[in-house]
PDB file with SEQRES, HELIX, SHEET and CRYST1 records, atoms N, CA, C and O in Angstrom:
SEQRES   1 A   69  UNK UNK UNK UNK UNK UNK UNK UNK UNK UNK UNK UNK UNK          
SEQRES   2 A   69  UNK UNK UNK UNK UNK UNK UNK UNK UNK UNK UNK UNK UNK          
SEQRES   3 A   69  UNK UNK UNK UNK UNK UNK UNK UNK UNK UNK UNK UNK UNK          
SEQRES   4 A   69  UNK UNK UNK UNK UNK UNK UNK UNK UNK UNK UNK UNK UNK          
SEQRES   5 A   69  UNK UNK UNK UNK UNK UNK UNK UNK UNK UNK UNK UNK UNK          
SEQRES   6 A   69  UNK UNK UNK UNK                                              
HELIX    1 AA1 UNK A    2  UNK A   23  1                                  22    
HELIX    2 AA2 UNK A   44  UNK A   65  1                                  22    
SHEET    1 AA1 2 UNK A  32  UNK A  35  0                                        
SHEET    2 AA1 2 UNK A  41  UNK A  43 -1                                        
CRYST1    1.000    1.000    1.000  90.00  90.00  90.00 P 1           1          
ATOM      1  N   UNK A   1     112.967 133.572 120.195  1.00  0.00           N  
ATOM      2  CA  UNK A   1     114.108 132.783 120.612  1.00  0.00           C  
ATOM      3  C   UNK A   1     113.693 131.368 121.009  1.00  0.00           C  
ATOM      4  O   UNK A   1     114.348 130.395 120.633  1.00  0.00           O  
ATOM      5  N   UNK A   2     112.614 131.260 121.762  1.00  0.00           N  
ATOM      6  CA  UNK A   2     112.166 129.948 122.204  1.00  0.00           C  
ATOM      7  C   UNK A   2     111.764 129.061 121.027  1.00  0.00           C  
ATOM      8  O   UNK A   2     111.954 127.845 121.062  1.00  0.00           O  
ATOM      9  N   UNK A   3     111.206 129.682 119.984  1.00  0.00           N  
ATOM     10  CA  UNK A   3     110.830 128.903 118.797  1.00  0.00           C  
ATOM     11  C   UNK A   3     112.043 128.264 118.151  1.00  0.00           C  
ATOM     12  O   UNK A   3     111.984 127.106 117.738  1.00  0.00           O  
ATOM     13  N   UNK A   4     113.149 129.004 118.057  1.00  0.00           N  
ATOM     14  CA  UNK A   4     114.376 128.454 117.447  1.00  0.00           C  
ATOM     15  C   UNK A   4     114.990 127.364 118.304  1.00  0.00           C  
ATOM     16  O   UNK A   4     115.550 126.407 117.769  1.00  0.00           O  
ATOM     17  N   UNK A   5     114.898 127.486 119.627  1.00  0.00           N  
ATOM     18  CA  UNK A   5     115.409 126.456 120.533  1.00  0.00           C  
ATOM     19  C   UNK A   5     114.598 125.165 120.351  1.00  0.00           C  
ATOM     20  O   UNK A   5     115.160 124.076 120.241  1.00  0.00           O  
ATOM     21  N   UNK A   6     113.292 125.308 120.321  1.00  0.00           N  
ATOM     22  CA  UNK A   6     112.432 124.135 120.101  1.00  0.00           C  
ATOM     23  C   UNK A   6     112.682 123.487 118.753  1.00  0.00           C  
ATOM     24  O   UNK A   6     112.735 122.262 118.645  1.00  0.00           O  
ATOM     25  N   UNK A   7     112.836 124.316 117.717  1.00  0.00           N  
ATOM     26  CA  UNK A   7     113.116 123.790 116.386  1.00  0.00           C  
ATOM     27  C   UNK A   7     114.467 123.059 116.380  1.00  0.00           C  
ATOM     28  O   UNK A   7     114.611 122.023 115.732  1.00  0.00           O  
ATOM     29  N   UNK A   8     115.437 123.592 117.090  1.00  0.00           N  
ATOM     30  CA  UNK A   8     116.765 122.951 117.163  1.00  0.00           C  
ATOM     31  C   UNK A   8     116.697 121.615 117.849  1.00  0.00           C  
ATOM     32  O   UNK A   8     117.363 120.671 117.424  1.00  0.00           O  
ATOM     33  N   UNK A   9     115.903 121.505 118.909  1.00  0.00           N  
ATOM     34  CA  UNK A   9     115.750 120.220 119.616  1.00  0.00           C  
ATOM     35  C   UNK A   9     115.069 119.198 118.713  1.00  0.00           C  
ATOM     36  O   UNK A   9     115.498 118.046 118.641  1.00  0.00           O  
ATOM     37  N   UNK A  10     114.024 119.612 118.032  1.00  0.00           N  
ATOM     38  CA  UNK A  10     113.329 118.698 117.116  1.00  0.00           C  
ATOM     39  C   UNK A  10     114.263 118.265 115.992  1.00  0.00           C  
ATOM     40  O   UNK A  10     114.280 117.092 115.618  1.00  0.00           O  
ATOM     41  N   UNK A  11     115.035 119.199 115.453  1.00  0.00           N  
ATOM     42  CA  UNK A  11     115.973 118.867 114.375  1.00  0.00           C  
ATOM     43  C   UNK A  11     117.020 117.869 114.869  1.00  0.00           C  
ATOM     44  O   UNK A  11     117.380 116.944 114.141  1.00  0.00           O  
ATOM     45  N   UNK A  12     117.506 118.044 116.080  1.00  0.00           N  
ATOM     46  CA  UNK A  12     118.497 117.139 116.627  1.00  0.00           C  
ATOM     47  C   UNK A  12     117.930 115.742 116.786  1.00  0.00           C  
ATOM     48  O   UNK A  12     118.571 114.761 116.409  1.00  0.00           O  
ATOM     49  N   UNK A  13     116.728 115.646 117.344  1.00  0.00           N  
ATOM     50  CA  UNK A  13     116.094 114.332 117.546  1.00  0.00           C  
ATOM     51  C   UNK A  13     115.824 113.652 116.210  1.00  0.00           C  
ATOM     52  O   UNK A  13     116.111 112.466 116.048  1.00  0.00           O  
ATOM     53  N   UNK A  14     115.278 114.390 115.261  1.00  0.00           N  
ATOM     54  CA  UNK A  14     115.018 113.794 113.922  1.00  0.00           C  
ATOM     55  C   UNK A  14     116.310 113.344 113.247  1.00  0.00           C  
ATOM     56  O   UNK A  14     116.329 112.308 112.582  1.00  0.00           O  
ATOM     57  N   UNK A  15     117.384 114.103 113.409  1.00  0.00           N  
ATOM     58  CA  UNK A  15     118.665 113.748 112.822  1.00  0.00           C  
ATOM     59  C   UNK A  15     119.217 112.468 113.450  1.00  0.00           C  
ATOM     60  O   UNK A  15     119.717 111.594 112.743  1.00  0.00           O  
ATOM     61  N   UNK A  16     119.128 112.359 114.754  1.00  0.00           N  
ATOM     62  CA  UNK A  16     119.599 111.134 115.445  1.00  0.00           C  
ATOM     63  C   UNK A  16     118.806 109.930 114.982  1.00  0.00           C  
ATOM     64  O   UNK A  16     119.386 108.879 114.708  1.00  0.00           O  
ATOM     65  N   UNK A  17     117.474 110.062 114.889  1.00  0.00           N  
ATOM     66  CA  UNK A  17     116.652 108.948 114.396  1.00  0.00           C  
ATOM     67  C   UNK A  17     117.021 108.585 112.974  1.00  0.00           C  
ATOM     68  O   UNK A  17     117.151 107.403 112.656  1.00  0.00           O  
ATOM     69  N   UNK A  18     117.191 109.566 112.117  1.00  0.00           N  
ATOM     70  CA  UNK A  18     117.527 109.288 110.719  1.00  0.00           C  
ATOM     71  C   UNK A  18     118.885 108.583 110.615  1.00  0.00           C  
ATOM     72  O   UNK A  18     119.032 107.639 109.839  1.00  0.00           O  
ATOM     73  N   UNK A  19     119.869 109.031 111.387  1.00  0.00           N  
ATOM     74  CA  UNK A  19     121.188 108.407 111.355  1.00  0.00           C  
ATOM     75  C   UNK A  19     121.078 106.964 111.832  1.00  0.00           C  
ATOM     76  O   UNK A  19     121.704 106.084 111.241  1.00  0.00           O  
ATOM     77  N   UNK A  20     120.315 106.695 112.868  1.00  0.00           N  
ATOM     78  CA  UNK A  20     120.143 105.337 113.367  1.00  0.00           C  
ATOM     79  C   UNK A  20     119.494 104.468 112.319  1.00  0.00           C  
ATOM     80  O   UNK A  20     119.902 103.322 112.127  1.00  0.00           O  
ATOM     81  N   UNK A  21     118.484 104.990 111.630  1.00  0.00           N  
ATOM     82  CA  UNK A  21     117.783 104.202 110.597  1.00  0.00           C  
ATOM     83  C   UNK A  21     118.701 103.905 109.417  1.00  0.00           C  
ATOM     84  O   UNK A  21     118.694 102.793 108.889  1.00  0.00           O  
ATOM     85  N   UNK A  22     119.495 104.898 108.999  1.00  0.00           N  
ATOM     86  CA  UNK A  22     120.343 104.727 107.821  1.00  0.00           C  
ATOM     87  C   UNK A  22     121.538 103.838 108.107  1.00  0.00           C  
ATOM     88  O   UNK A  22     121.944 103.051 107.252  1.00  0.00           O  
ATOM     89  N   UNK A  23     122.112 103.955 109.313  1.00  0.00           N  
ATOM     90  CA  UNK A  23     123.346 103.198 109.599  1.00  0.00           C  
ATOM     91  C   UNK A  23     123.093 101.817 110.194  1.00  0.00           C  
ATOM     92  O   UNK A  23     124.026 101.025 110.328  1.00  0.00           O  
ATOM     93  N   UNK A  24     121.871 101.524 110.544  1.00  0.00           N  
ATOM     94  CA  UNK A  24     121.575 100.215 111.151  1.00  0.00           C  
ATOM     95  C   UNK A  24     121.618  99.086 110.119  1.00  0.00           C  
ATOM     96  O   UNK A  24     121.295  99.297 108.950  1.00  0.00           O  
ATOM     97  N   UNK A  25     122.018  97.892 110.551  1.00  0.00           N  
ATOM     98  CA  UNK A  25     122.037  96.765 109.642  1.00  0.00           C  
ATOM     99  C   UNK A  25     120.635  96.128 109.540  1.00  0.00           C  
ATOM    100  O   UNK A  25     120.097  95.629 110.529  1.00  0.00           O  
ATOM    101  N   UNK A  26     120.071  96.156 108.358  1.00  0.00           N  
ATOM    102  CA  UNK A  26     118.733  95.595 108.148  1.00  0.00           C  
ATOM    103  C   UNK A  26     118.789  94.609 106.997  1.00  0.00           C  
ATOM    104  O   UNK A  26     119.554  94.789 106.049  1.00  0.00           O  
ATOM    105  N   UNK A  27     117.977  93.569 107.082  1.00  0.00           N  
ATOM    106  CA  UNK A  27     117.943  92.531 106.044  1.00  0.00           C  
ATOM    107  C   UNK A  27     117.262  93.049 104.757  1.00  0.00           C  
ATOM    108  O   UNK A  27     117.569  92.575 103.664  1.00  0.00           O  
ATOM    109  N   UNK A  28     116.356  94.002 104.886  1.00  0.00           N  
ATOM    110  CA  UNK A  28     115.549  94.439 103.742  1.00  0.00           C  
ATOM    111  C   UNK A  28     115.960  95.822 103.239  1.00  0.00           C  
ATOM    112  O   UNK A  28     115.114  96.597 102.794  1.00  0.00           O  
ATOM    113  N   UNK A  29     117.237  96.129 103.307  1.00  0.00           N  
ATOM    114  CA  UNK A  29     117.719  97.430 102.865  1.00  0.00           C  
ATOM    115  C   UNK A  29     117.557  97.649 101.367  1.00  0.00           C  
ATOM    116  O   UNK A  29     117.419  98.786 100.915  1.00  0.00           O  
ATOM    117  N   UNK A  30     117.571  96.603 100.621  1.00  0.00           N  
ATOM    118  CA  UNK A  30     117.522  96.737  99.168  1.00  0.00           C  
ATOM    119  C   UNK A  30     118.922  96.907  98.589  1.00  0.00           C  
ATOM    120  O   UNK A  30     119.914  96.862  99.317  1.00  0.00           O  
ATOM    121  N   UNK A  31     118.992  97.100  97.294  1.00  0.00           N  
ATOM    122  CA  UNK A  31     120.292  97.230  96.640  1.00  0.00           C  
ATOM    123  C   UNK A  31     120.980  98.543  96.958  1.00  0.00           C  
ATOM    124  O   UNK A  31     120.339  99.527  97.328  1.00  0.00           O  
ATOM    125  N   UNK A  32     122.289  98.542  96.808  1.00  0.00           N  
ATOM    126  CA  UNK A  32     123.054  99.780  97.010  1.00  0.00           C  
ATOM    127  C   UNK A  32     122.832 100.657  95.790  1.00  0.00           C  
ATOM    128  O   UNK A  32     123.058 100.237  94.655  1.00  0.00           O  
ATOM    129  N   UNK A  33     122.378 101.904  96.045  1.00  0.00           N  
ATOM    130  CA  UNK A  33     122.142 102.836  94.932  1.00  0.00           C  
ATOM    131  C   UNK A  33     123.281 103.848  94.823  1.00  0.00           C  
ATOM    132  O   UNK A  33     123.464 104.451  93.766  1.00  0.00           O  
ATOM    133  N   UNK A  34     124.052 104.044  95.897  1.00  0.00           N  
ATOM    134  CA  UNK A  34     125.184 104.982  95.855  1.00  0.00           C  
ATOM    135  C   UNK A  34     126.297 104.420  96.749  1.00  0.00           C  
ATOM    136  O   UNK A  34     126.230 104.556  97.971  1.00  0.00           O  
ATOM    137  N   UNK A  35     127.313 103.795  96.160  1.00  0.00           N  
ATOM    138  CA  UNK A  35     128.400 103.274  96.991  1.00  0.00           C  
ATOM    139  C   UNK A  35     129.223 104.433  97.613  1.00  0.00           C  
ATOM    140  O   UNK A  35     129.532 105.423  96.949  1.00  0.00           O  
ATOM    141  N   UNK A  36     129.562 104.271  98.910  1.00  0.00           N  
ATOM    142  CA  UNK A  36     130.362 105.275  99.592  1.00  0.00           C  
ATOM    143  C   UNK A  36     131.779 104.764  99.764  1.00  0.00           C  
ATOM    144  O   UNK A  36     132.738 105.492  99.505  1.00  0.00           O  
ATOM    145  N   UNK A  37     131.923 103.505 100.202  1.00  0.00           N  
ATOM    146  CA  UNK A  37     133.218 102.832 100.274  1.00  0.00           C  
ATOM    147  C   UNK A  37     133.022 101.453  99.694  1.00  0.00           C  
ATOM    148  O   UNK A  37     131.933 101.130  99.218  1.00  0.00           O  
ATOM    149  N   UNK A  38     134.060 100.631  99.725  1.00  0.00           N  
ATOM    150  CA  UNK A  38     133.935  99.299  99.156  1.00  0.00           C  
ATOM    151  C   UNK A  38     132.974  98.428  99.933  1.00  0.00           C  
ATOM    152  O   UNK A  38     132.460  97.458  99.376  1.00  0.00           O  
ATOM    153  N   UNK A  39     132.704  98.728 101.208  1.00  0.00           N  
ATOM    154  CA  UNK A  39     131.810  97.885 102.004  1.00  0.00           C  
ATOM    155  C   UNK A  39     130.569  98.646 102.531  1.00  0.00           C  
ATOM    156  O   UNK A  39     129.763  98.066 103.258  1.00  0.00           O  
ATOM    157  N   UNK A  40     130.414  99.903 102.180  1.00  0.00           N  
ATOM    158  CA  UNK A  40     129.280 100.691 102.664  1.00  0.00           C  
ATOM    159  C   UNK A  40     128.694 101.525 101.526  1.00  0.00           C  
ATOM    160  O   UNK A  40     129.384 101.883 100.571  1.00  0.00           O  
ATOM    161  N   UNK A  41     127.404 101.823 101.658  1.00  0.00           N  
ATOM    162  CA  UNK A  41     126.763 102.641 100.655  1.00  0.00           C  
ATOM    163  C   UNK A  41     125.372 103.029 101.051  1.00  0.00           C  
ATOM    164  O   UNK A  41     124.880 102.633 102.107  1.00  0.00           O  
ATOM    165  N   UNK A  42     124.734 103.804 100.208  1.00  0.00           N  
ATOM    166  CA  UNK A  42     123.349 104.221 100.415  1.00  0.00           C  
ATOM    167  C   UNK A  42     122.454 103.187  99.748  1.00  0.00           C  
ATOM    168  O   UNK A  42     122.546 102.952  98.543  1.00  0.00           O  
ATOM    169  N   UNK A  43     121.590 102.574 100.545  1.00  0.00           N  
ATOM    170  CA  UNK A  43     120.700 101.536 100.041  1.00  0.00           C  
ATOM    171  C   UNK A  43     119.366 102.147  99.619  1.00  0.00           C  
ATOM    172  O   UNK A  43     119.022 103.257 100.023  1.00  0.00           O  
ATOM    173  N   UNK A  44     118.631 101.414  98.809  1.00  0.00           N  
ATOM    174  CA  UNK A  44     117.317 101.879  98.359  1.00  0.00           C  
ATOM    175  C   UNK A  44     116.389 102.153  99.541  1.00  0.00           C  
ATOM    176  O   UNK A  44     115.570 103.071  99.486  1.00  0.00           O  
ATOM    177  N   UNK A  45     116.510 101.366 100.607  1.00  0.00           N  
ATOM    178  CA  UNK A  45     115.680 101.581 101.788  1.00  0.00           C  
ATOM    179  C   UNK A  45     116.032 102.826 102.589  1.00  0.00           C  
ATOM    180  O   UNK A  45     115.246 103.284 103.418  1.00  0.00           O  
ATOM    181  N   UNK A  46     117.219 103.371 102.335  1.00  0.00           N  
ATOM    182  CA  UNK A  46     117.647 104.586 103.044  1.00  0.00           C  
ATOM    183  C   UNK A  46     117.060 105.847 102.414  1.00  0.00           C  
ATOM    184  O   UNK A  46     116.945 106.875 103.081  1.00  0.00           O  
ATOM    185  N   UNK A  47     116.694 105.777 101.162  1.00  0.00           N  
ATOM    186  CA  UNK A  47     116.225 106.957 100.439  1.00  0.00           C  
ATOM    187  C   UNK A  47     114.966 107.570 101.060  1.00  0.00           C  
ATOM    188  O   UNK A  47     114.933 108.787 101.242  1.00  0.00           O  
ATOM    189  N   UNK A  48     113.925 106.792 101.395  1.00  0.00           N  
ATOM    190  CA  UNK A  48     112.753 107.383 102.043  1.00  0.00           C  
ATOM    191  C   UNK A  48     113.053 108.049 103.381  1.00  0.00           C  
ATOM    192  O   UNK A  48     112.424 109.046 103.737  1.00  0.00           O  
ATOM    193  N   UNK A  49     114.020 107.497 104.124  1.00  0.00           N  
ATOM    194  CA  UNK A  49     114.413 108.105 105.413  1.00  0.00           C  
ATOM    195  C   UNK A  49     115.037 109.467 105.148  1.00  0.00           C  
ATOM    196  O   UNK A  49     114.715 110.442 105.827  1.00  0.00           O  
ATOM    197  N   UNK A  50     115.924 109.539 104.172  1.00  0.00           N  
ATOM    198  CA  UNK A  50     116.578 110.820 103.870  1.00  0.00           C  
ATOM    199  C   UNK A  50     115.612 111.848 103.316  1.00  0.00           C  
ATOM    200  O   UNK A  50     115.711 113.029 103.647  1.00  0.00           O  
ATOM    201  N   UNK A  51     114.686 111.421 102.484  1.00  0.00           N  
ATOM    202  CA  UNK A  51     113.678 112.326 101.931  1.00  0.00           C  
ATOM    203  C   UNK A  51     112.802 112.863 103.071  1.00  0.00           C  
ATOM    204  O   UNK A  51     112.517 114.059 103.122  1.00  0.00           O  
ATOM    205  N   UNK A  52     112.379 111.988 103.974  1.00  0.00           N  
ATOM    206  CA  UNK A  52     111.587 112.411 105.128  1.00  0.00           C  
ATOM    207  C   UNK A  52     112.330 113.382 105.997  1.00  0.00           C  
ATOM    208  O   UNK A  52     111.745 114.344 106.495  1.00  0.00           O  
ATOM    209  N   UNK A  53     113.632 113.146 106.195  1.00  0.00           N  
ATOM    210  CA  UNK A  53     114.449 114.048 107.022  1.00  0.00           C  
ATOM    211  C   UNK A  53     114.528 115.435 106.376  1.00  0.00           C  
ATOM    212  O   UNK A  53     114.375 116.451 107.054  1.00  0.00           O  
ATOM    213  N   UNK A  54     114.767 115.468 105.068  1.00  0.00           N  
ATOM    214  CA  UNK A  54     114.880 116.762 104.380  1.00  0.00           C  
ATOM    215  C   UNK A  54     113.543 117.523 104.480  1.00  0.00           C  
ATOM    216  O   UNK A  54     113.537 118.719 104.772  1.00  0.00           O  
ATOM    217  N   UNK A  55     112.422 116.842 104.244  1.00  0.00           N  
ATOM    218  CA  UNK A  55     111.139 117.492 104.340  1.00  0.00           C  
ATOM    219  C   UNK A  55     110.855 117.999 105.751  1.00  0.00           C  
ATOM    220  O   UNK A  55     110.290 119.080 105.918  1.00  0.00           O  
ATOM    221  N   UNK A  56     111.245 117.222 106.775  1.00  0.00           N  
ATOM    222  CA  UNK A  56     111.047 117.654 108.146  1.00  0.00           C  
ATOM    223  C   UNK A  56     111.891 118.890 108.473  1.00  0.00           C  
ATOM    224  O   UNK A  56     111.425 119.801 109.157  1.00  0.00           O  
ATOM    225  N   UNK A  57     113.133 118.916 107.982  1.00  0.00           N  
ATOM    226  CA  UNK A  57     113.987 120.086 108.246  1.00  0.00           C  
ATOM    227  C   UNK A  57     113.450 121.342 107.555  1.00  0.00           C  
ATOM    228  O   UNK A  57     113.506 122.432 108.124  1.00  0.00           O  
ATOM    229  N   UNK A  58     112.938 121.197 106.352  1.00  0.00           N  
ATOM    230  CA  UNK A  58     112.351 122.351 105.654  1.00  0.00           C  
ATOM    231  C   UNK A  58     111.118 122.844 106.427  1.00  0.00           C  
ATOM    232  O   UNK A  58     110.929 124.049 106.593  1.00  0.00           O  
ATOM    233  N   UNK A  59     110.290 121.917 106.892  1.00  0.00           N  
ATOM    234  CA  UNK A  59     109.102 122.311 107.658  1.00  0.00           C  
ATOM    235  C   UNK A  59     109.492 123.009 108.942  1.00  0.00           C  
ATOM    236  O   UNK A  59     108.849 123.984 109.329  1.00  0.00           O  
ATOM    237  N   UNK A  60     110.528 122.538 109.612  1.00  0.00           N  
ATOM    238  CA  UNK A  60     110.985 123.195 110.841  1.00  0.00           C  
ATOM    239  C   UNK A  60     111.444 124.630 110.593  1.00  0.00           C  
ATOM    240  O   UNK A  60     111.102 125.538 111.350  1.00  0.00           O  
ATOM    241  N   UNK A  61     112.206 124.824 109.546  1.00  0.00           N  
ATOM    242  CA  UNK A  61     112.676 126.184 109.226  1.00  0.00           C  
ATOM    243  C   UNK A  61     111.501 127.092 108.897  1.00  0.00           C  
ATOM    244  O   UNK A  61     111.450 128.239 109.342  1.00  0.00           O  
ATOM    245  N   UNK A  62     110.567 126.579 108.123  1.00  0.00           N  
ATOM    246  CA  UNK A  62     109.396 127.407 107.790  1.00  0.00           C  
ATOM    247  C   UNK A  62     108.579 127.757 109.017  1.00  0.00           C  
ATOM    248  O   UNK A  62     108.101 128.885 109.135  1.00  0.00           O  
ATOM    249  N   UNK A  63     108.408 126.809 109.937  1.00  0.00           N  
ATOM    250  CA  UNK A  63     107.666 127.089 111.167  1.00  0.00           C  
ATOM    251  C   UNK A  63     108.420 128.064 112.071  1.00  0.00           C  
ATOM    252  O   UNK A  63     107.818 128.967 112.654  1.00  0.00           O  
ATOM    253  N   UNK A  64     109.712 127.884 112.184  1.00  0.00           N  
ATOM    254  CA  UNK A  64     110.501 128.733 113.070  1.00  0.00           C  
ATOM    255  C   UNK A  64     110.624 130.159 112.529  1.00  0.00           C  
ATOM    256  O   UNK A  64     110.745 131.094 113.320  1.00  0.00           O  
ATOM    257  N   UNK A  65     110.598 130.352 111.232  1.00  0.00           N  
ATOM    258  CA  UNK A  65     110.722 131.683 110.644  1.00  0.00           C  
ATOM    259  C   UNK A  65     109.383 132.423 110.582  1.00  0.00           C  
ATOM    260  O   UNK A  65     109.339 133.611 110.262  1.00  0.00           O  
ATOM    261  N   UNK A  66     108.297 131.716 110.889  1.00  0.00           N  
ATOM    262  CA  UNK A  66     106.974 132.335 110.851  1.00  0.00           C  
ATOM    263  C   UNK A  66     106.895 133.462 111.863  1.00  0.00           C  
ATOM    264  O   UNK A  66     107.333 133.293 113.001  1.00  0.00           O  
ATOM    265  N   UNK A  67     106.353 134.595 111.483  1.00  0.00           N  
ATOM    266  CA  UNK A  67     106.277 135.699 112.428  1.00  0.00           C  
ATOM    267  C   UNK A  67     105.362 135.395 113.603  1.00  0.00           C  
ATOM    268  O   UNK A  67     104.366 134.686 113.457  1.00  0.00           O  
ATOM    269  N   UNK A  68     105.701 135.932 114.762  1.00  0.00           N  
ATOM    270  CA  UNK A  68     104.893 135.725 115.971  1.00  0.00           C  
ATOM    271  C   UNK A  68     103.568 136.457 115.803  1.00  0.00           C  
ATOM    272  O   UNK A  68     103.489 137.485 115.131  1.00  0.00           O  
ATOM    273  N   UNK A  69     102.551 135.917 116.416  1.00  0.00           N  
ATOM    274  CA  UNK A  69     101.221 136.561 116.349  1.00  0.00           C  
ATOM    275  C   UNK A  69     101.026 137.492 117.504  1.00  0.00           C  
ATOM    276  O   UNK A  69      99.975 138.122 117.619  1.00  0.00           O  
TER     277      UNK A  69                                                      
END                                                                             
């Protein structure tokens, strides 16, 4: 149980950081690769953040599902 609570806390923190990185206004975001609305979209600079987030979430699930020793 404690493992899943810790994994949930880490997932929440990583998600908040990723959202802040993706939604923040930066000069070097790069071109829009996926428009969401007429004034917002997914920029090239957001892709590494999202890939890192997905990899971190997969790693958390794998660690949390590992049998106890």
